[in-house]
GUNU-681059 format. One record per residue: chain; residue number from 1; x, y, z of N, C-alpha, C, O, CB in turn. Coordinates in steps of 0.2 Angstrom, whole numbers. Atoms other than C-alpha are relative to their C-alpha. Glycine has a CB too. Layout:
<pts>
(pt 'A' NUM (X Y Z) (X Y Z) (X Y Z) (X Y Z) (X Y Z));
...
</pts>
This chain:
<pts>
(pt 'A' 1 (5 -3 -6) (0 -305 -772) (-3 5 -3) (-1 10 -7) (4 1 6));
(pt 'A' 2 (4 -5 2) (-14 -294 -776) (-3 4 6) (-6 1 10) (-6 -3 -4));
(pt 'A' 3 (2 -5 -5) (-18 -279 -765) (-6 5 -3) (-4 8 -8) (6 4 3));
(pt 'A' 4 (6 -4 2) (-35 -270 -767) (-1 5 6) (-1 4 12) (-6 -4 -1));
(pt 'A' 5 (2 -5 -5) (-40 -253 -758) (-6 3 -3) (-6 5 -9) (6 4 2));
(pt 'A' 6 (6 -4 2) (-57 -244 -759) (-1 6 5) (0 5 11) (-6 -5 0));
(pt 'A' 7 (2 -6 -4) (-63 -227 -753) (-7 2 -3) (-7 3 -9) (5 5 1));
(pt 'A' 8 (7 -3 2) (-81 -219 -754) (-2 5 5) (-1 4 11) (-5 -6 -2));
(pt 'A' 9 (3 -5 -4) (-89 -204 -748) (-7 3 -4) (-7 4 -10) (5 6 2));
(pt 'A' 10 (6 -3 3) (-107 -196 -751) (-2 6 5) (-1 5 11) (-6 -5 0));
(pt 'A' 11 (2 -6 -4) (-112 -178 -746) (-7 2 -2) (-8 3 -8) (5 5 -1));
(pt 'A' 12 (6 -2 2) (-130 -173 -746) (-1 8 1) (0 10 7) (-6 -3 5));
(pt 'A' 13 (1 -8 0) (-133 -154 -750) (-7 1 3) (-8 5 8) (0 3 -7));
(pt 'A' 14 (7 0 -2) (-152 -156 -747) (-3 -7 1) (1 -11 -1) (-5 5 -5));
(pt 'A' 15 (2 6 -1) (-163 -170 -743) (-1 -4 -7) (-2 -10 -8) (-7 0 3));
(pt 'A' 16 (2 3 6) (-166 -172 -762) (7 0 -5) (6 -4 -10) (-5 4 -4));
(pt 'A' 17 (-6 0 5) (-148 -169 -770) (6 -2 4) (7 0 10) (1 7 -3));
(pt 'A' 18 (-6 3 -3) (-131 -177 -766) (6 0 -5) (4 0 -12) (-1 -7 3));
(pt 'A' 19 (-6 1 4) (-113 -178 -773) (4 -6 3) (4 -6 9) (4 6 -1));
(pt 'A' 20 (-4 6 -3) (-102 -194 -771) (6 -1 -4) (7 2 -9) (-4 -6 0));
(pt 'A' 21 (-6 2 2) (-85 -200 -774) (2 -7 2) (1 -9 8) (6 5 2));
(pt 'A' 22 (-3 6 -2) (-77 -217 -775) (6 -2 -4) (7 1 -10) (-6 -6 -1));
(pt 'A' 23 (-7 2 3) (-60 -224 -779) (2 -7 2) (1 -10 7) (5 5 2));
(pt 'A' 24 (-3 7 -1) (-52 -241 -781) (7 0 -3) (8 2 -8) (-5 -6 -4));
(pt 'A' 25 (-7 1 2) (-34 -245 -782) (2 -7 1) (1 -11 6) (5 4 5));
(pt 'A' 26 (-2 7 0) (-26 -262 -786) (7 0 -2) (10 3 -6) (-4 -4 -5));
(pt 'A' 27 (-7 1 1) (-8 -267 -785) (2 -8 -1) (-1 -12 3) (4 3 6));
(pt 'A' 28 (-2 7 1) (-1 -283 -792) (8 -1 1) (12 3 -2) (-2 -3 -7));
(pt 'A' 29 (-7 1 -1) (16 -289 -785) (2 -7 -2) (-1 -12 0) (2 1 7));
(pt 'A' 30 (-2 6 2) (25 -303 -794) (8 -1 1) (11 4 -1) (-2 -2 -7));
(pt 'A' 31 (-7 1 0) (42 -311 -791) (2 -6 -4) (-1 -12 -3) (3 -1 7));
(pt 'A' 32 (-2 5 4) (50 -322 -804) (7 -1 0) (11 4 -3) (-3 0 -8));
(pt 'A' 33 (-8 2 -1) (68 -329 -800) (4 7 0) (8 8 -3) (2 -3 -7));
(pt 'A' 34 (-4 -6 -1) (74 -312 -793) (-3 6 -3) (-1 11 -1) (7 -1 -2));
(pt 'A' 35 (2 -6 3) (64 -300 -804) (-7 1 3) (-11 -3 5) (-1 -2 -8));
(pt 'A' 36 (6 -2 -3) (50 -290 -796) (-4 4 -5) (-1 9 -8) (1 4 7));
(pt 'A' 37 (5 -3 4) (35 -284 -806) (-5 4 4) (-9 0 8) (-3 -4 -6));
(pt 'A' 38 (6 -4 -3) (23 -270 -800) (-4 3 -5) (-2 6 -10) (3 5 5));
(pt 'A' 39 (5 -2 4) (7 -266 -808) (-5 4 4) (-8 0 8) (-2 -5 -5));
(pt 'A' 40 (5 -4 -4) (-4 -252 -802) (-6 2 -4) (-5 4 -10) (3 6 4));
(pt 'A' 41 (6 -2 4) (-22 -248 -808) (-4 4 5) (-5 3 11) (-4 -6 -3));
(pt 'A' 42 (4 -4 -4) (-33 -234 -802) (-7 2 -4) (-7 2 -10) (3 7 2));
(pt 'A' 43 (6 -2 3) (-51 -230 -805) (-4 5 5) (-5 3 11) (-5 -6 -1));
(pt 'A' 44 (3 -5 -4) (-60 -215 -798) (-6 3 -3) (-6 4 -9) (5 6 2));
(pt 'A' 45 (6 -3 2) (-78 -208 -800) (-3 5 4) (-2 5 10) (-5 -5 -1));
(pt 'A' 46 (4 -5 -4) (-87 -192 -795) (-7 0 -3) (-8 0 -9) (4 7 0));
(pt 'A' 47 (7 0 3) (-106 -191 -797) (-4 4 4) (-3 6 10) (-3 -8 0));
(pt 'A' 48 (5 -5 -3) (-121 -180 -793) (-7 -3 -1) (-8 -6 -7) (1 7 -4));
(pt 'A' 49 (6 3 0) (-138 -186 -790) (-6 4 3) (-5 8 7) (0 -7 3));
(pt 'A' 50 (6 -3 -3) (-156 -180 -787) (-5 -6 1) (-6 -10 -3) (-3 5 -5));
(pt 'A' 51 (6 4 -2) (-170 -190 -778) (-6 2 -3) (-8 8 -3) (0 -1 7));
(pt 'A' 52 (6 -2 3) (-186 -190 -787) (-6 -1 5) (-12 0 4) (-2 -4 -6));
</pts>
């Protein structure tokens, strides 16, 4: 079974500049004859932008 989760946020300082954040988490659950395997992966980004 694969479980995914996402979150994102953007904040505008002025009408021309902003900062943002996003993150993704994935979890893989496997069961093979009584054995359980868990594998987790995370990815997060923070960015700053200016509108032209």
